[in-house]
C-alpha positions as CSV (number, residue, x, y, z in Angstrom):
1,M,30.6,-48.3,-16.7
2,T,29.0,-47.0,-19.9
3,Y,25.5,-45.5,-20.0
4,I,23.7,-46.0,-23.3
5,D,20.7,-43.6,-23.2
6,C,19.0,-41.0,-21.1
7,S,16.5,-43.4,-19.7
8,T,18.9,-44.8,-17.3
9,Y,21.4,-41.8,-16.7
10,D,21.1,-38.1,-17.0
11,P,24.8,-36.7,-17.1
12,C,23.7,-33.1,-18.3
13,G,22.9,-31.7,-14.9
14,R,20.8,-28.6,-14.3
15,Y,22.3,-26.6,-17.3
16,G,21.3,-28.9,-20.0
17,Y,18.8,-31.3,-21.5
18,C,19.6,-35.1,-22.1
19,G,18.7,-36.5,-25.4
20,D,19.3,-39.6,-27.6
21,D,21.1,-39.2,-30.9
22,V,20.5,-41.4,-34.0
23,N,22.9,-44.2,-32.6
24,G,21.0,-44.4,-29.4
25,N,23.7,-42.8,-27.2
26,W,23.0,-39.9,-24.9
27,E,23.7,-36.4,-26.0
28,C,23.5,-33.0,-24.0
29,Q,21.6,-30.0,-25.3
30,C,23.1,-27.2,-23.3
31,K,21.1,-24.0,-22.2
32,F,22.4,-20.5,-23.0
33,W,25.7,-19.5,-21.4
34,W,26.8,-23.2,-21.1
35,T,28.7,-25.6,-23.4
36,G,30.8,-28.7,-23.3
37,T,29.9,-32.4,-23.5
38,L,28.3,-32.3,-20.0
39,C,27.2,-28.6,-20.2
40,N,29.7,-27.8,-17.3
41,K,31.7,-24.9,-19.1
42,Q,30.5,-21.4,-19.8
43,S,30.0,-20.6,-23.5
44,S,31.6,-17.6,-25.0
45,S,28.3,-15.8,-25.2
46,G,28.0,-16.1,-21.5
47,I,31.5,-14.8,-20.8
48,Q,30.8,-11.9,-23.1
49,V,27.7,-11.0,-21.2
50,I,29.4,-11.1,-18.0
51,V,32.4,-9.0,-19.2
52,L,29.9,-6.5,-20.7
53,G,28.1,-6.2,-17.3
54,V,31.3,-5.6,-15.5
55,L,32.3,-3.0,-18.0
56,V,29.0,-1.3,-17.6
57,G,29.5,-1.3,-13.8
58,V,33.0,0.1,-14.1
59,L,31.8,2.9,-16.4
60,L,28.9,3.8,-14.2
61,I,31.3,4.0,-11.1
62,I,33.7,6.2,-13.0
63,F,30.9,8.4,-14.4
64,Y,29.1,9.0,-11.0
65,G,32.5,9.2,-9.2
66,L,33.7,12.0,-11.6
67,S,30.3,13.8,-11.3
68,T,30.6,13.6,-7.5
69,F,34.3,14.8,-7.5
70,F,33.6,17.8,-9.8
71,S,30.4,18.7,-7.8
72,T,32.4,18.6,-4.6
73,R,35.1,20.7,-6.0
74,R,32.8,23.2,-7.4
75,N,31.1,23.6,-4.0
76,K,34.5,24.1,-2.4
77,Q,35.4,26.7,-4.9
78,E,32.3,28.9,-3.9
79,T,33.0,32.7,-3.9
80,T,33.1,34.6,-0.6
81,I,29.9,36.5,-1.6
82,D,27.9,33.3,-1.8
83,K,29.4,32.2,1.5
84,K,28.3,35.4,3.2
85,R,24.9,35.3,1.6
86,N,24.5,31.6,2.8
87,D,25.4,32.7,6.4
88,Q,22.9,35.5,6.3
89,N,20.2,33.2,5.1
90,I,21.1,30.3,7.4
91,G,17.6,30.4,8.7
92,L,16.2,29.8,5.1
93,N,19.0,27.7,3.7
94,P,20.7,25.8,6.7
95,N,23.6,23.4,6.1
96,L,23.4,19.6,6.9
97,T,24.7,20.1,10.6
98,H,22.1,22.8,11.3
99,V,19.4,20.5,9.9
100,V,20.5,17.6,12.0
101,I,20.7,19.7,15.2
102,V,17.6,21.8,14.7
103,N,15.2,20.6,12.2
104,V,15.1,17.1,13.3
105,K,14.1,18.3,16.7
106,R,11.2,20.3,14.8
107,S,10.2,17.5,12.6
108,A,10.6,14.6,15.1
109,R,9.0,16.2,18.1
110,L,8.2,14.2,21.4
111,S,4.6,13.6,20.2
112,S,5.9,11.8,17.1
113,C,8.3,9.7,18.9
114,F,5.5,8.9,21.4
115,I,3.3,7.9,18.6
116,A,5.8,5.7,17.0
117,I,6.7,3.8,20.1
118,F,2.9,3.3,21.1
119,M,2.2,2.3,17.5
120,L,4.8,-0.4,17.8
121,I,3.3,-1.6,21.1
122,V,-0.3,-1.7,20.0
123,T,0.7,-3.5,16.6
124,T,2.6,-6.1,18.5
125,V,-0.2,-6.7,21.0
126,A,-2.8,-7.0,18.2
127,L,-0.6,-9.5,16.2
128,V,0.1,-11.6,19.3
129,T,-3.7,-11.7,20.2
130,K,-4.4,-12.8,16.8
131,W,-1.8,-15.5,17.0
132,S,-3.3,-16.7,20.3
133,L,-6.9,-16.8,18.8
134,I,-5.9,-18.4,15.5
135,Q,-3.6,-21.1,16.9
136,P,-6.3,-23.5,18.4
137,I,-8.3,-23.2,15.1
138,H,-5.1,-24.1,13.2
139,N,-4.3,-27.1,15.5
140,E,-8.0,-28.3,15.2
141,L,-7.9,-28.2,11.4
142,V,-4.5,-29.8,11.2
143,K,-5.8,-32.7,13.3
144,K,-8.7,-33.0,10.8
145,Y,-6.3,-32.9,7.9
146,Q,-4.2,-35.7,9.3
147,E,-7.4,-37.7,10.0
148,Q,-8.9,-36.9,6.5
149,D,-11.8,-35.3,8.0
150,L,-13.8,-32.2,6.7
151,L,-11.7,-29.2,6.9
152,F,-13.7,-26.6,8.8
153,Y,-14.1,-25.1,12.3
154,T,-17.2,-24.2,14.3
155,R,-17.5,-20.5,14.9
156,K,-18.3,-19.0,18.2
157,S,-21.9,-17.9,19.0
158,F,-21.1,-14.3,19.2
159,C,-19.8,-14.3,15.5
160,R,-23.5,-14.3,14.4
161,L,-24.1,-11.1,16.3
162,I,-21.0,-9.5,14.7
163,D,-21.3,-10.8,11.1
164,F,-24.0,-10.2,8.6
165,E,-23.0,-11.6,5.1
166,D,-19.4,-11.9,6.2
167,F,-19.2,-8.3,7.2
168,N,-18.6,-6.7,10.7
169,M,-22.1,-5.1,11.6
170,L,-21.7,-4.7,15.3
171,T,-20.1,-1.2,15.2
172,F,-22.4,0.0,12.4
173,P,-25.3,1.3,14.8
174,I,-22.8,2.7,17.2
175,A,-21.4,4.7,14.3
176,C,-24.8,5.9,13.2
177,L,-25.5,7.0,16.7
178,L,-22.2,9.0,16.9
179,V,-23.1,10.7,13.6
180,I,-26.5,11.7,15.0
181,I,-24.8,13.1,18.2
182,F,-22.3,15.0,16.0
183,I,-25.1,16.6,14.0
184,I,-27.0,17.7,17.0
185,F,-23.9,19.4,18.7
186,S,-22.6,20.9,15.4
187,K,-23.3,24.6,14.6
188,R,-24.4,26.1,11.3
189,T,-22.2,28.7,9.9
190,S,-24.5,30.2,7.1
191,C,-28.0,28.8,6.9
192,M,-30.6,29.8,9.4
193,R,-28.2,30.5,12.2
194,Q,-30.9,32.0,14.5
195,K,-32.8,28.7,14.5
196,L,-32.1,26.4,17.5
197,K,-29.2,28.6,18.5
198,G,-27.4,27.5,15.3
199,Y,-27.2,23.8,16.3
200,I,-28.1,20.7,14.3
201,A,-25.9,21.0,11.2
202,P,-24.7,18.5,8.6
203,V,-21.3,16.8,9.5
204,I,-18.5,17.1,6.9
205,P,-16.1,14.2,7.2
206,I,-13.1,15.8,5.5
207,D,-12.1,18.7,3.4
208,F,-9.9,17.4,0.7
209,Y,-8.4,20.8,-0.1
210,M,-7.6,21.5,3.5
211,H,-3.9,21.1,4.7
212,M,-4.7,20.0,8.2
213,K,-4.8,16.4,9.4
214,R,-3.8,15.1,6.0
215,K,-1.8,12.2,7.3
216,F,-4.7,11.1,9.5
217,A,-7.2,11.2,6.8
218,A,-4.9,9.2,4.4
219,V,-4.4,6.5,6.9
220,V,-8.1,6.2,7.4
221,F,-8.7,5.9,3.7
222,A,-6.1,3.2,3.5
223,I,-7.9,1.0,6.0
224,I,-11.2,1.6,4.0
225,A,-9.4,0.5,0.8
226,D,-8.2,-2.6,2.5
227,E,-11.7,-3.6,3.3
228,L,-12.8,-2.9,-0.1
229,V,-10.2,-5.2,-1.5
230,D,-12.4,-8.0,0.0
231,I,-15.4,-6.9,-1.9
232,V,-13.3,-6.7,-5.1
233,S,-12.0,-10.2,-4.6
234,Q,-15.4,-11.6,-4.1
235,V,-16.5,-10.0,-7.4
236,L,-13.3,-11.3,-9.3
237,L,-13.6,-14.7,-7.8
238,G,-17.3,-15.0,-8.0
239,E,-17.8,-15.9,-4.3
240,T,-21.5,-15.3,-4.2
241,S,-24.4,-17.5,-3.5
242,N,-26.0,-19.1,-6.5
243,D,-29.5,-18.5,-5.0
244,D,-29.1,-14.8,-5.0
245,G,-30.0,-12.8,-8.3
246,V,-27.7,-10.5,-9.9
247,I,-29.7,-7.4,-8.6
248,V,-29.8,-8.8,-5.1
249,V,-26.0,-9.3,-5.2
250,Y,-25.5,-5.9,-6.6
251,I,-27.5,-4.1,-3.9
252,L,-25.8,-6.0,-1.1
253,R,-22.4,-5.0,-2.4
254,I,-23.6,-1.3,-2.6
255,A,-24.8,-1.6,1.0
256,K,-21.6,-3.0,2.2
257,V,-19.6,-0.1,0.7
258,L,-22.1,2.3,2.4
259,V,-21.7,0.5,5.7
260,I,-17.9,0.8,5.4
261,G,-18.2,4.6,4.8
262,L,-20.5,5.0,7.7
263,R,-18.4,3.0,10.0
264,Y,-15.4,5.3,9.4
265,Y,-17.5,8.4,9.0
266,P,-17.5,9.3,12.8
267,V,-13.6,9.0,13.0
268,L,-13.1,11.5,10.1
269,S,-15.8,13.9,11.2
270,A,-14.7,14.0,14.8
271,V,-11.2,15.2,13.7
272,Y,-12.6,17.7,11.3
273,I,-15.0,19.2,14.0
274,D,-12.1,19.1,16.5
275,S,-14.1,19.5,19.7
276,I,-13.8,17.6,23.0
277,L,-17.0,15.7,22.7
278,T,-16.3,14.5,19.1
279,L,-12.8,13.5,19.8
280,L,-13.8,11.6,23.0
281,C,-16.5,9.7,21.3
282,A,-14.2,8.9,18.3
283,T,-11.5,7.6,20.7
284,F,-13.7,5.1,22.4
285,Y,-15.3,4.1,19.1
286,A,-12.0,3.5,17.4
287,W,-10.7,1.3,20.1
288,L,-13.8,-0.6,20.2
289,D,-13.8,-1.0,16.4
290,F,-10.2,-2.0,16.3
291,S,-10.7,-4.6,19.1
292,L,-13.7,-6.1,17.4
293,T,-11.9,-6.2,14.1
294,V,-9.1,-8.2,15.6
295,V,-11.5,-10.7,17.2
296,D,-13.7,-10.9,14.1
297,Q,-10.7,-11.6,11.7
298,S,-9.3,-14.2,14.0
299,L,-12.5,-16.3,15.1
300,C,-15.2,-15.3,12.6
301,Q,-13.6,-14.4,9.2
302,S,-10.3,-16.2,9.1
303,D,-8.2,-15.5,5.9
304,F,-7.3,-19.2,5.1
305,Y,-9.4,-21.4,7.5
306,P,-12.9,-22.2,6.4
307,S,-15.7,-22.2,9.0
308,D,-19.0,-23.9,9.1
309,D,-20.7,-20.7,7.6
310,N,-18.5,-20.7,4.3
311,F,-17.4,-24.4,4.0
312,D,-19.7,-25.0,1.1
313,D,-17.8,-22.5,-1.0
314,T,-14.6,-24.6,-1.4
315,N,-15.3,-27.7,0.5
316,G,-11.9,-27.2,2.3
317,T,-10.0,-27.9,-1.0
318,D,-8.1,-24.5,-0.7
319,L,-6.9,-25.3,2.9
320,E,-5.9,-28.7,1.8
321,I,-3.8,-27.3,-1.0
322,L,-2.2,-24.7,1.4
323,F,-1.4,-27.5,3.9
324,N,0.2,-29.6,1.2
325,Y,2.4,-26.7,0.1
326,Y,3.3,-24.8,3.3
327,G,3.0,-27.8,5.7
328,T,1.0,-28.4,8.8
329,G,3.4,-26.3,11.1
330,H,3.1,-22.7,12.1
331,S,4.0,-21.4,8.6
332,L,0.4,-20.6,7.7
333,I,-0.1,-18.8,11.0
334,L,3.0,-16.8,10.5
335,I,1.9,-15.8,6.8
336,T,-1.4,-14.7,8.3
337,I,0.2,-12.5,10.9
338,L,2.7,-11.0,8.4
339,S,-0.1,-10.2,6.0
340,D,-1.9,-8.2,8.6
341,I,1.0,-6.0,9.5
342,P,0.3,-3.2,7.3
343,R,-3.4,-3.1,8.2
344,Y,-2.6,-3.1,12.1
345,I,0.0,-0.4,11.7
346,C,-2.6,1.9,10.1
347,W,-5.1,1.0,12.9
348,S,-2.5,1.6,15.6
349,Y,-1.8,5.0,14.4
350,I,-5.6,5.9,14.5
351,V,-6.2,4.7,18.1
352,I,-3.0,6.4,19.3
353,K,-3.6,9.8,17.4
354,L,-7.1,10.3,18.5
355,P,-6.2,10.2,22.3
356,I,-3.3,12.7,21.6
357,L,-5.6,15.0,19.7
358,L,-8.1,14.7,22.6
359,I,-5.4,15.6,25.3
360,A,-4.2,18.4,23.2
361,K,-7.7,19.9,22.7
362,I,-8.3,19.6,26.6
363,H,-5.1,21.3,27.4
364,K,-5.7,24.0,25.0
365,T,-9.2,24.7,26.4
366,I,-8.0,24.7,30.0
367,K,-5.2,27.1,29.1
368,H,-7.6,29.6,27.2
369,K,-9.8,29.4,30.5
370,Q,-6.9,30.1,32.8
371,E,-5.9,33.1,30.8
372,N,-9.5,34.6,31.5
373,R,-9.8,36.4,28.3
374,P,-13.5,37.5,28.0
375,N,-13.1,39.1,24.8
376,R,-11.0,36.5,23.1
377,L,-11.4,36.6,19.4
378,H,-13.3,33.6,18.1
379,L,-12.1,32.6,14.5
380,T,-13.8,30.5,12.0
381,R,-12.1,27.5,10.5
382,E,-11.5,29.5,7.2
383,E,-10.1,32.3,9.3
384,K,-7.7,30.0,11.2
385,I,-6.5,28.4,7.9
386,L,-5.7,31.9,6.4
387,L,-3.9,33.0,9.6
388,H,-1.9,29.8,9.5
389,S,-1.1,30.4,5.8
390,S,0.3,34.0,6.7
391,A,2.9,32.5,9.1
392,P,6.6,33.3,8.0
393,H,7.5,29.7,7.5
394,S,4.2,28.4,6.0
395,V,4.0,26.7,2.7
396,E,2.0,29.6,1.1
397,M,4.5,32.3,2.3
398,T,7.4,30.1,1.2
399,Y,5.9,29.8,-2.2
400,V,5.3,33.5,-2.6
401,R,8.9,34.3,-1.6
402,N,10.2,31.9,-4.1
403,L,8.2,33.5,-6.9
404,F,10.7,36.5,-6.8
405,R,13.8,34.3,-6.6
406,S,15.7,32.3,-9.1
407,I,16.1,28.6,-8.7
408,N,19.7,29.1,-7.5
409,Q,18.5,31.6,-4.8
410,R,15.6,29.4,-3.5
411,S,16.2,27.9,0.0
412,T,16.6,24.1,0.2
413,S,14.2,22.1,2.2
414,R,14.3,22.4,6.0
415,S,13.5,18.7,6.4
416,F,16.3,16.4,7.2
417,L,14.6,13.6,5.2
418,A,14.6,15.7,2.2
419,R,18.4,16.1,2.4
420,L,18.9,12.4,2.5
421,I,16.7,11.6,-0.6
422,P,18.6,12.2,-4.0
423,K,17.2,14.8,-6.0
424,F,17.2,12.8,-9.1
425,I,14.8,10.5,-7.4
426,Y,12.5,13.0,-5.8
427,Q,13.1,16.8,-5.1
428,W,11.4,17.8,-1.9
429,R,10.0,21.3,-1.8
430,D,8.9,23.3,1.2
431,D,6.8,25.7,-1.0
432,F,4.4,22.9,-2.1
433,R,2.1,20.6,-0.3
434,F,-0.1,17.9,-1.7
435,S,-3.9,18.0,-0.8
436,S,-5.5,15.5,1.3
437,R,-7.3,14.2,-1.7
438,I,-4.1,13.1,-3.5
439,L,-2.6,11.6,-0.1
440,C,-5.8,9.7,0.5
441,I,-5.7,8.2,-3.1
442,Y,-2.1,7.4,-2.9
443,S,-2.3,5.8,0.5
444,T,-5.3,3.8,-0.8
445,I,-3.3,2.6,-3.8
446,F,-0.1,1.7,-1.7
447,L,-2.1,-0.4,0.7
448,V,-4.1,-2.1,-2.0
449,L,-0.9,-3.0,-4.0
450,V,0.7,-4.3,-0.8
451,S,-2.3,-6.4,-0.1
452,I,-2.6,-7.8,-3.6
453,T,1.1,-8.5,-3.8
454,I,1.0,-10.5,-0.5
455,Q,-2.2,-12.4,-1.5
456,A,-0.8,-13.2,-4.9
457,C,2.4,-14.6,-3.5
458,I,0.7,-16.6,-0.8
459,L,-2.5,-17.9,-2.5
460,V,-1.3,-18.5,-6.0
461,L,2.1,-20.1,-5.4
462,P,0.5,-23.6,-4.4
463,Y,-1.2,-23.7,-7.7
464,M,1.9,-23.0,-9.9
465,D,3.0,-26.6,-9.9
466,I,-0.6,-27.8,-10.9
467,M,-0.5,-25.2,-13.6
468,Q,2.8,-26.2,-14.8
469,Q,1.8,-29.8,-15.1
470,Y,-1.4,-29.0,-16.9
471,L,0.5,-26.7,-19.5
472,Q,3.2,-29.3,-20.0
473,Q,0.5,-32.0,-20.8
474,Q,-1.0,-29.6,-23.3
475,V,2.4,-28.9,-24.9
476,D,3.2,-32.5,-25.1
477,T,-0.2,-33.3,-26.7
478,L,0.4,-30.6,-29.3
479,T,4.0,-31.9,-30.1
480,G,2.9,-35.5,-30.1
481,V,5.3,-36.5,-27.2
482,S,4.1,-39.2,-24.9
483,S,4.1,-38.6,-21.1
484,L,6.0,-41.9,-20.4
485,I,9.0,-42.0,-18.2
486,G,12.2,-41.7,-19.9
487,V,10.9,-40.1,-23.1
488,Q,12.7,-36.9,-23.8
489,R,10.3,-33.8,-24.3
490,E,11.0,-31.4,-27.1
491,F,9.6,-28.4,-25.2
492,P,10.2,-28.9,-21.4
493,L,8.6,-26.0,-19.4
494,P,10.7,-24.6,-16.5
495,N,9.7,-24.3,-12.9
496,F,6.9,-21.6,-12.7
497,V,7.6,-20.7,-9.0
498,P,10.7,-18.6,-9.3
499,P,9.5,-16.7,-12.5
500,Y,6.2,-16.0,-10.8
501,V,7.6,-14.6,-7.7
502,I,10.2,-12.4,-9.7
503,A,7.2,-11.2,-11.9
504,I,5.0,-10.2,-9.0
505,L,7.9,-8.3,-7.2
506,A,9.0,-6.7,-10.5
507,A,5.3,-5.6,-11.2
508,F,5.0,-4.0,-7.7
509,I,8.3,-2.1,-7.9
510,I,7.6,-0.9,-11.5
511,T,4.1,0.3,-10.4
512,I,5.4,2.2,-7.3
513,I,8.1,3.9,-9.5
514,Q,5.4,5.0,-12.0
515,L,3.2,6.2,-9.1
516,L,6.2,8.4,-7.8
517,T,6.9,9.7,-11.2
518,L,3.4,10.7,-11.7
519,L,3.2,12.4,-8.3
520,A,6.2,14.6,-9.3
521,N,4.3,15.3,-12.6
522,I,1.2,16.2,-10.6
523,R,3.2,18.7,-8.5
524,R,4.8,20.2,-11.7
525,N,1.5,20.7,-13.4
526,L,-0.1,22.2,-10.3
527,L,2.7,24.7,-10.0
528,Q,2.3,25.6,-13.6
529,I,-1.4,26.2,-13.1
530,F,-0.6,28.4,-10.0
531,R,1.5,30.7,-12.2
532,S,-1.0,30.6,-15.2
533,D,1.2,28.4,-17.3
534,G,-1.0,26.5,-19.8
535,S,1.7,24.9,-21.8
536,E,1.0,21.4,-20.7
537,I,-2.6,21.6,-19.3
538,P,-5.0,23.6,-21.4
539,V,-7.2,26.3,-20.1
540,R,-10.5,25.2,-18.8
541,D,-13.6,25.7,-20.8
542,K,-16.6,27.2,-19.0
543,S,-19.0,25.0,-21.1
544,K,-17.5,21.9,-19.7
545,Y,-17.6,22.6,-16.0
546,L,-20.2,19.9,-15.5
547,S,-17.8,17.4,-17.3
548,Y,-15.1,18.5,-15.1
549,T,-17.1,17.9,-12.0
550,T,-18.1,14.3,-12.9
551,G,-14.5,13.7,-13.8
552,N,-13.3,14.9,-10.4
553,F,-15.9,12.7,-8.8
554,H,-14.8,9.6,-10.7
555,F,-11.1,10.3,-10.6
556,A,-10.2,8.3,-7.6
557,G,-12.1,5.1,-8.8
558,F,-10.7,5.3,-12.4
559,F,-7.2,6.0,-11.1
560,I,-7.1,3.1,-8.7
561,G,-8.7,0.9,-11.3
562,Y,-6.1,1.8,-14.0
563,V,-3.3,1.2,-11.6
564,I,-4.4,-2.2,-10.6
565,W,-5.1,-3.1,-14.2
566,G,-1.6,-1.9,-15.3
567,Y,-0.1,-3.9,-12.2
568,I,-1.7,-7.0,-13.4
569,L,-0.5,-6.6,-17.1
570,T,3.0,-5.8,-15.9
571,A,3.0,-9.0,-13.8
572,V,1.7,-11.1,-16.6
573,F,4.4,-9.6,-19.2
574,A,7.1,-9.9,-16.6
575,F,6.1,-13.7,-16.0
576,I,6.3,-14.4,-19.6
577,V,9.6,-12.9,-20.0
578,C,11.0,-14.6,-17.0
579,I,9.7,-18.0,-18.2
580,C,11.3,-17.3,-21.6
581,I,14.8,-16.5,-20.0
582,D,14.5,-19.6,-17.7
583,A,13.7,-21.8,-20.7
């Protein structure tokens, strides 16, 4: 049987485009790497690229193999003097076996294992609870979708008590009450210490330059950033009421930011004050806030399911598109649960860490009372930090010892994790520790990037086919090609979904690599400042101290904004490149 033109038969397959020649017969136009009449054979260019890739891989294996061989051989040929010195300094520079046996026990204490296990339990319980709460809403909306009814669900009556302008406000007055309690029971250290026996003092939530409770503060700031993403998305997508003016909307957004800060203020300040009263209040408050957050995000503010409160924003069209793309099964519920895993892991760490800190504080207080030391020395917070810095294996003392040693004589890291990470990726140092400020900013950025990546992959994918059809129509209009069936297009656009997913993941990986590189540069610059090396960072000018202060104040916001903007530009550029390669 003979096929005349491409309108009745397309023999070119997925690697070519079928076109009609001047005689009216079909002809295949092959893509790159493919040739032949039916585009079923690899071209010489494709074979050359494959061979080149294989050769590069072989050369890399040979190069790193030789490097590893000579490095191992050089280590085996170490002199007897160096071996004796390593044996004498085994406490400072242990081998891998010693690290596994001793240091893993030090780093992975029983409390860390306890926290990890209970974090997993709490996260699982929270996710299962949210699944059980969302499933009836999902089934109701699926039934309405099949009956072509309006896609919204009726919220529970208590949602109006929790929400105010799509924001959880129930825990806000409790947080304000806790802040007042902390102020009443806090003591002043310098100003009017004789008045009211030194009580009633302003509460400091966190000291960014103190090395205590850095991980806890970073996790709290990550949760705060996750809630701020919702406000940013409202700004970008324009999800505001048309009846409200610009000034009213701006004031409401500022009020939301302040409410977020006040909601998490008691948690941070309780850990900073470090007393039984504050830790007890913060523990109950954290569990209450976490429980209400799960209920609120399930029944009151669902991610994908519109309610009777916000149905007018989209009229259910977004949910209809999601049902058309992901189906009416449990896929949408599963996506919702998976997107909440990073957020709930952070929350579970807080609700588990606070009771542990409370128990440790109670145990320490009882121990001091049992010792019956009437003249026990009471140290201030600054004195405790100074005493901790003078410990033999503290970061500060390790840094001072390394000042008088060459690079080869410095002890390697005592952490087992540091031995597993290759030094060309990141070199762990025990004589340096990042401040709480840097860790808070980086934890915020990481959780924001994860949230944006998940939302970009979930919400935008259903619109890629619509976008492709629209752009194809515009290209056909510009080229003068009709959209009739059987007419060969001059510029057919490829499928947008695979390039888009690859571009989003590539942008995420590239941004993470850039952040880690910047983190290493920050450490190098700080170490240069410590030893008065102004080769890369100029010496500060006293006349510009006010400018430095404002710059430090805006650093976090500017840094996060630039990272997100760079992430978007990288994703767009990678998307264009992937489309060009696929075409």
